[in-house]
KOLDONU-447151 format. One record per residue (C-alpha): x, y, z; residue in one letter. Coordinates in steps of 0.2 Angstrom, whole numbers, plus 2048, in hexadecimal, padded with zeros to 3 digits. Each point is the difference from the previous one (the first is absolute). Layout:
// residues N
XYZA;...
// end
This chain:
// residues 132
47B68524CQ;7EE7F97FEV;7FA7F0808Q;7F17F77F8L;7F47F4808V;7F27F77F7E;7F17F9807S;7EE7F97FCG;8047F07F6G;7F77F0803G;7F77F17F9L;7F18047F6V;7F47F97F3Q;7FF8057EEA;7F58107FEG;804806812D;809810804S;80E80580BL;809810804R;812801803L;80980D809S;8128077FFC;80580A80FA;81080B7FEA;80B80680ES;811808801G;7FE80C7F2G;7F580E7F9T;7F27F67F7F;7FE80D7F3S;8128007FCS;7FF7EE7F9Y;7F77F87F2A;7F87F0807V;7F97F37F5N;7F97EE800W;8087F07F9F;7FC7EE802R;8097EF7FEQ;7F67F17FCP;8067EF805P;80F7FB7F5G;7FF8107F5K;80A810800E;7FA81080AR;7F580A7F5E;7F8812801F;7EE801806V;7FE8137FFA;80C80F7FFV;7FD812803V;8048107F6F;808810806W;7F280C804G;7F47F3805G;7F67FC7F0R;7F87EF7FFT;80C7F1803P;8057F57F3D;7F97EE803Y;8067F07F9A;7F47F97F3D;7FC7F180BS;7FA80A80EV;7F880F7F6K;7EE804805G;8017F5810R;80E80880AF;801812807T;80E809808V;7FD80D80DS;80B80980ER;7FD809810D;80E80C802V;7FB804812A;8037EE804R;80F7FD7F5N;7F77F27F8T;7FD7F97EFL;7F17F57FDY;7FD7F37F2L;7ED7FC7FFQ;7FE7EF7F7M;7EF7FB7F9N;7FA7F17F6S;80F7F6805L;8057F27F5K;80C7F0804P;80D8097F4D;80180D80DD;8087F580DT;811807804A;80A80980DV;7FC8137FEY;80D80C804Y;801813800C;8108097FBA;806811801A;80D80C7F7A;803812803P;7F880C7F4W;80D8067F3R;8097F0800S;8027F37F2R;7F07F7805A;7F6810803A;80580D7F4P;7FA812801F;7F08037F6G;7FE7EE7FAG;7FA7EE803R;8097F680DT;8097F17FCS;7F77EF7FES;8117F7802R;8027F8812P;8138027FFD;7FE8137FFA;7F9801812Y;80C80180FP;7F37FE80EY;7F57F1802W;7F47F980DG;8007EF806Q;7F17FB7F6G;7EF7F9804T;7F97F07F9Q;7F08007F6V;7F87EF7FCT;7F17FE7F5V;7F67F0800S;7F57FB7F1S;
// end
């Protein structure tokens, strides 16, 4: 099964940028849909960006649209989240999560799920704190 490790979090000021990484091991990277989620303090986990079968542009949460961008390096088995124009409301623990393609979370030909409970594999998370 796949193991995920996030990195790149930190303390930044509003308006700054960060790039998070999610390194996958123990499985064939292309066999899994890997997405980004976050959990703000005192709130439930929420999706940040989810991918589609076939690699079309990911679907971003309204709160990050136009500021965050997902990319991946298949050769390095790594998914990235470029975060620009950060705001204090972006403060959260950021997670990547994976599900096998053709599973409930990642259906053939469609959009992957934005429900955290649909994903069986999670990283440990990386803290992002944005000060005003």
